[in-house]
C-alpha positions in Angstrom: 0.0 0.0 0.0 1.3 3.4 -0.9 -0.1 6.3 1.1 1.2 9.7 2.2 1.9 9.9 6.0 -0.4 12.2 7.9 -0.9 13.2 11.5 -2.7 10.5 13.6 -5.9 12.4 14.1 -6.2 13.3 10.5 -5.5 9.7 9.4 -8.1 8.4 11.9 -10.7 10.8 10.5 -9.9 9.8 6.9 -10.0 6.1 7.7 -13.3 6.4 9.6 -14.9 8.6 6.9 -14.0 6.2 4.0 -14.9 3.2 6.1 -18.4 4.6 6.6 -18.5 5.5 2.9 -17.6 1.9 2.1 -20.4 0.5 4.2 -22.9 2.9 2.8 -21.9 2.5 -0.8 -22.0 -1.3 -0.6 -25.3 -1.2 1.2 -26.9 1.1 -1.4 -25.6 -0.9 -4.4 -26.7 -4.2 -2.7 -30.2 -2.9 -2.0 -30.6 -1.7 -5.6 -29.5 -5.1 -6.9 -32.0 -6.9 -4.5 -34.8 -4.5 -5.6 -33.9 -5.0 -9.3 -34.0 -8.8 -8.8 -37.5 -8.8 -7.3 -38.7 -6.3 -9.7 -37.8 -8.6 -12.6 -39.1 -11.7 -11.0 -42.8 -12.8 -11.2 -44.8 -11.1 -8.5 -42.6 -8.0 -8.5 -41.5 -6.2 -5.4 -44.5 -7.7 -3.4 -42.3 -10.8 -3.0 -39.4 -8.9 -1.6 -38.4 -9.7 2.0 -40.2 -7.8 4.8 -38.4 -8.3 8.1 -37.1 -11.6 6.8 -40.7 -13.0 6.9 -40.6 -14.0 3.2 -39.4 -15.3 0.8 -37.9 -18.7 2.0 -34.6 -18.5 3.8 -32.8 -20.3 0.9 -33.9 -17.7 -1.6 -33.2 -14.9 0.7 -29.6 -16.2 1.3 -29.0 -16.5 -2.4 -30.4 -13.1 -3.5 -29.1 -11.0 -0.6 -25.8 -12.9 -0.5 -25.2 -12.4 -4.2 -26.2 -8.8 -4.1 -23.9 -8.2 -1.1 -21.0 -9.9 -2.9 -21.5 -7.7 -6.0 -22.2 -4.5 -4.0 -19.3 -4.7 -1.7 -17.1 -6.0 -4.5 -17.8 -2.7 -6.3 -17.2 -0.7 -3.1 -13.9 -2.5 -2.6 -12.8 -1.7 -6.1 -13.8 2.0 -5.9 -12.9 2.9 -2.3 -10.4 0.3 -1.4 -8.4 0.1 -4.6 -8.9 3.5 -6.2 -9.3 5.8 -3.2 -7.3 4.2 -0.4 -4.8 2.5 -2.7 -5.1 -0.8 -0.9 -4.0 -4.0 -2.7 -4.9 -7.6 -2.5 -2.2 -8.3 0.1 -3.5 -5.5 2.3 -7.0 -7.0 2.1 -5.5 -10.5 2.8 -6.7 -12.0 -0.4 -4.2 -14.9 -0.4 -3.4 -16.7 -3.6 -5.3 -20.0 -4.1 -2.1 -21.9 -3.7 -1.8 -20.7 -0.1 -5.5 -20.2 0.6 -7.3 -23.4 -0.2 -5.7 -25.3 2.7 -6.6 -22.5 5.0 -10.1 -22.5 3.6 -10.4 -26.1 4.6 -9.1 -25.3 8.1 -11.7 -22.5 8.4 -14.4 -24.9 7.3 -13.3 -27.4 9.9 -13.3 -24.8 12.6 -16.7 -23.5 11.8 -18.3 -26.9 11.3 -16.6 -28.3 14.4 -17.9 -25.4 16.5 -21.4 -25.9 15.2 -21.4 -29.6 15.9 -20.0 -29.1 19.4 -22.8 -26.6 20.2 -25.5 -29.0 19.0 -23.9 -31.9 20.9 -23.9 -29.9 24.1 -27.6 -28.9 23.4 -28.5 -32.6 23.1 -26.6 -33.4 26.3 -27.7 -30.6 28.5 -30.7 -28.8 27.0 -33.0 -31.7 26.0 -32.6 -30.9 22.3 -33.3 -33.7 19.9 -33.2 -34.8 16.3 -36.5 -36.0 14.8 -37.4 -37.7 11.6 -39.1 -35.8 8.8 -40.7 -36.9 5.5 -38.2 -37.7 2.8 -35.3 -40.0 2.2 -31.6 -39.8 2.9 -31.1 -39.1 -0.8 -33.5 -36.2 -0.6 -31.6 -35.0 2.5 -28.2 -35.1 0.9 -29.5 -33.3 -2.2 -31.0 -30.5 -0.1 -27.9 -30.2 2.0 -25.7 -29.8 -1.1 -28.1 -27.2 -2.6 -28.4 -25.3 0.6 -24.6 -25.2 1.1 -24.2 -23.8 -2.4 -26.8 -21.1 -1.6 -25.0 -20.1 1.5 -21.6 -19.6 -0.2 -22.4 -16.1 -1.6 -24.0 -15.0 1.6 -20.9 -16.0 3.7 -18.4 -14.6 1.2 -20.4 -11.4 0.8 -20.5 -10.8 4.5 -16.8 -11.5 4.9 -15.9 -9.0 2.1 -18.2 -6.6 3.7 -17.0 -6.8 7.3 -13.5 -8.3 7.0 -12.6 -6.0 4.1 -11.8 -2.4 3.4 -13.2 -1.0 6.6 -11.5 -3.5 8.8 -8.1 -3.0 7.2 -8.4 0.8 7.0 -9.4 1.2 10.6 -6.8 -1.2 11.8 -4.1 0.9 10.2 -5.0 3.9 12.4 -6.4 2.4 15.6 -4.8 -1.1 15.8 -6.1 -4.5 14.9 -8.2 -5.2 18.1 -9.9 -1.9 18.3 -10.8 -2.2 14.7 -12.2 -5.6 15.3 -14.4 -4.2 18.1 -15.8 -1.4 15.9 -16.5 -3.8 13.0 -18.2 -6.2 15.4 -20.6 -3.5 16.5 -21.5 -2.8 12.9 -21.9 -6.6 12.3 -24.4 -6.7 15.1 -26.3 -3.7 13.8 -26.7 -5.4 10.4 -28.4 -8.4 12.1 -31.0 -6.4 14.0 -33.8 -7.4 11.6 -33.3 -11.1 12.0 -36.3 -12.9 13.5 -36.5 -14.2 17.1 -33.7 -11.9 18.2 -32.7 -11.7 21.8 -30.1 -9.8 23.8 -28.0 -13.0 24.2 -28.2 -13.7 20.4 -26.9 -10.2 19.8 -24.0 -10.8 22.1 -23.2 -14.0 20.4 -23.3 -12.4 17.0 -20.8 -9.9 18.2 -18.6 -12.7 19.5 -18.9 -14.5 16.2 -17.7 -11.4 14.4 -14.7 -11.4 16.7 -14.0 -15.0 15.9 -14.2 -14.3 12.2 -12.0 -11.3 12.6 -9.3 -13.3 14.4 -9.6 -16.0 11.6 -9.1 -13.2 9.1 -5.8 -12.4 10.7 -4.6 -16.0 10.3 -2.1 -16.7 7.5 -5.0 -17.8 5.3 -6.6 -14.3 5.5 -10.0 -14.0 3.9 -10.0 -17.7 2.9 -10.0 -18.7 6.6 -12.6 -16.3 7.8 -14.9 -17.2 4.8 -14.4 -20.9 5.5 -15.2 -20.5 9.2 -18.3 -18.5 8.4 -19.5 -21.0 5.8 -18.6 -24.0 8.0 -20.8 -22.7 10.9 -23.8 -21.7 8.8 -23.8 -24.7 6.5 -23.4 -27.2 9.3 -26.2 -25.8 11.3 -28.5 -25.7 8.3 -27.5 -29.2 7.3 -28.5 -30.5 10.8 -31.8 -28.8 10.7 -31.0 -25.9 13.1 -31.9 -22.3 12.4 -29.1 -20.0 11.3 -29.3 -16.6 12.9 -33.0 -17.0 13.2 -33.5 -18.2 9.6 -34.8 -21.7 9.1 -33.7 -24.0 6.2 -36.1 -26.9 6.2 -34.5 -30.3 5.6 -36.2 -33.5 4.5 -35.7 -36.7 6.6 -34.1 -34.8 9.5 -35.1 -32.0 11.8 -33.6 -30.5 15.0 -35.6 -29.5 18.1 -33.7 -27.0 20.2 -35.0 -28.1 23.6 -35.2 -25.9 26.8 -34.4 -23.5 28.3 -34.0 -21.2 25.3 -31.3 -19.1 27.0 -29.2 -22.3 27.0 -29.9 -23.8 23.6 -30.9 -20.7 21.7 -34.5 -21.6 21.1 -36.1 -20.3 17.9 -33.1 -18.2 17.0 -31.0 -21.2 16.7 -27.8 -22.2 18.6 -26.4 -18.7 18.2 -29.0 -17.5 20.7 -27.8 -19.7 23.6 -25.2 -19.7 26.3 -23.8 -22.9 25.0 -22.8 -21.2 21.7 -21.3 -18.3 23.8 -18.8 -20.8 25.3 -18.1 -22.6 22.0 -17.5 -19.4 20.1 -15.1 -18.2 22.7 -13.3 -21.5 22.6 -13.1 -21.4 18.8 -11.7 -17.8 19.0 -8.9 -19.0 21.3 -8.1 -21.7 18.7 -8.0 -19.2 15.9 -5.9 -16.8 17.9 -3.1 -19.4 18.0 -2.9 -19.3 14.2 -2.9 -15.5 14.2 -0.2 -15.2 16.9 2.1 -17.2 14.6 1.6 -15.0 11.6 4.7 -13.2 10.2 3.2 -11.4 7.2 
């Protein structure tokens, strides 16, 4: 990155201003793309999501995830590359030769955390898996389709939150303060999710911290994306809600059990104390990778 040195206060103001502009520009472009999609589809804007009540979660994840990916990709090019003169290395976009392995590690971390949370819910919260109509073949096909639908959503959010704003703010206020600021914004962007509770908001903030720490591993964006996708896709595959959104599965369903403050209830595992502990544990694991980073 090539920038002209400037006094600390001026640099902080510039980074904050352009970070805000990055969030707003990406949000506006994403919203226009979502509106355009529903305008062109049968039923028009009447089918557009209202408080996440409709359309189905899978369609919502695909449309909003794709729009976010395109919107914040454009914001990254304009503000990140052209205005702030960041480059791919600054944004931690590792080459595939280095990143694919770390993507797998991120997937394992996210999936492992999700499975551990559900296992603890089964053991302590009277959660249960129940049978649903359909066959194992139907189940595997739906899991594969749902995972593919969740890819643009997870990658779009990672570019949005572990992107230009995170990097620009970290340069003037330090990595950990920047992670805190971005985590607050991450929480604010989830305020419309259904069945939200105070505890679920706390866990969303902690999850953002986990993803931020994963972002600072040697794998960069690959690792944070993998962790994000691994968590979301595993919960969906096992029939549990993902941040309040349900992805119905044939053949298998998950009942969260009681009490809700322990297992997360209708919001999904992210709304419970069990997830709080698991996310913190996963963050400790990810921090061990970050602490070894040399570049």
